[in-house]
C-alpha positions, -999 to 999 in steps of 0.1 A, spaced: 438 103 335 475 99 342 491 102 377 506 136 369 472 150 361 455 133 390 483 146 413 478 181 399 441 179 406 448 167 441 475 194 447 449 222 439 423 207 462 414 226 493 395 197 507 422 170 506 459 165 505 477 134 492 513 132 503 535 107 484 568 122 496 575 91 517 565 65 491 558 36 495 540 53 524 511 75 512 492 98 536 459 113 525 442 139 547 406 150 541 401 186 552 371 205 567 357 218 534 332 196 515 347 176 486 337 183 450 327 154 428 358 159 407 380 157 438 365 124 447 371 111 411 407 125 412 413 107 445 401 74 431 422 77 399 453 87 419 450 57 442 445 35 411 476 50 394 498 48 426 499 10 422 519 15 390 547 28 411 548 -4 431 535 -18 464 526 8 489 509 15 523 481 41 524 467 60 554 435 79 549 429 104 577 393 117 579 395 132 614 394 168 601 365 161 577 333 179 588 309 167 560 299 134 547 302 123 511 272 130 489 253 100 474 269 108 441 304 107 456 296 74 474 286 60 440 318 73 424 338 54 451 316 22 449 319 21 411 357 26 413 361 -1 440 341 -25 418 362 -21 387 382 -52 378 414 -31 373 409 -15 408 406 -50 423 436 -63 404 458 -33 415 445 -38 450 473 -63 454 498 -35 452 483 -18 482 501 -35 511 476 -20 536 450 7 537 443 23 571 413 46 574 413 69 604 378 78 616 374 95 650 337 89 654 331 54 669 297 47 653 310 56 618 342 35 624 320 6 635 297 10 605 326 10 580 342 -20 597 308 -39 593 307 -29 556 341 -44 551 331 -76 569 302 -79 544 322 -69 513 360 -72 519 380 -45 501 406 -54 474 435 -46 498 439 -54 535 421 -26 553 420 -15 590 398 12 605 412 30 635 405 61 656 440 78 654 469 78 631 492 66 659 469 36 663 478 25 628 516 21 634 515 -16 646 493 -25 616 517 -10 592 547 -26 609 531 -60 609 521 -59 572 556 -46 562 572 -76 580 547 -100 564 555 -88 528 592 -82 534 591 -44 530 605 -17 553 581 6 571 604 36 575 612 57 605 601 88 585 567 72 579 564 62 616 572 98 625 546 111 601 520 89 618 531 102 653 525 138 641 490 129 629 
């Protein structure tokens, strides 16, 4: 699947929105409606293909999400994360930040990442605003700019 097709699948999704308008800053929002399996697959493929555009920052906002992933969807993500090409392209992801409002779920995901570190540096936070210092720090560390427009987008949540 190419980025155009993945992006088209994401654009028609009522459960998630992937905004690349501020690339290298990418903002994904999961909505209230349950995700379909093909939407989870399209998300994984799109993230995989974004690395072809160059290094980028990714915020994944789950605060509006009202359902959990199904076992099949968790398997889709786990399989994708374990693929060698996903690991290799993980180096193009400067930082992933996952916003989870529920403290127990946030803690559980943090613990999972301690046990099995993801391919890219990853932080789990409670609000989009809380992510700003992490993005700024990583941008400085790799010599990229974290734009004012990206910062403003995080402030809006």
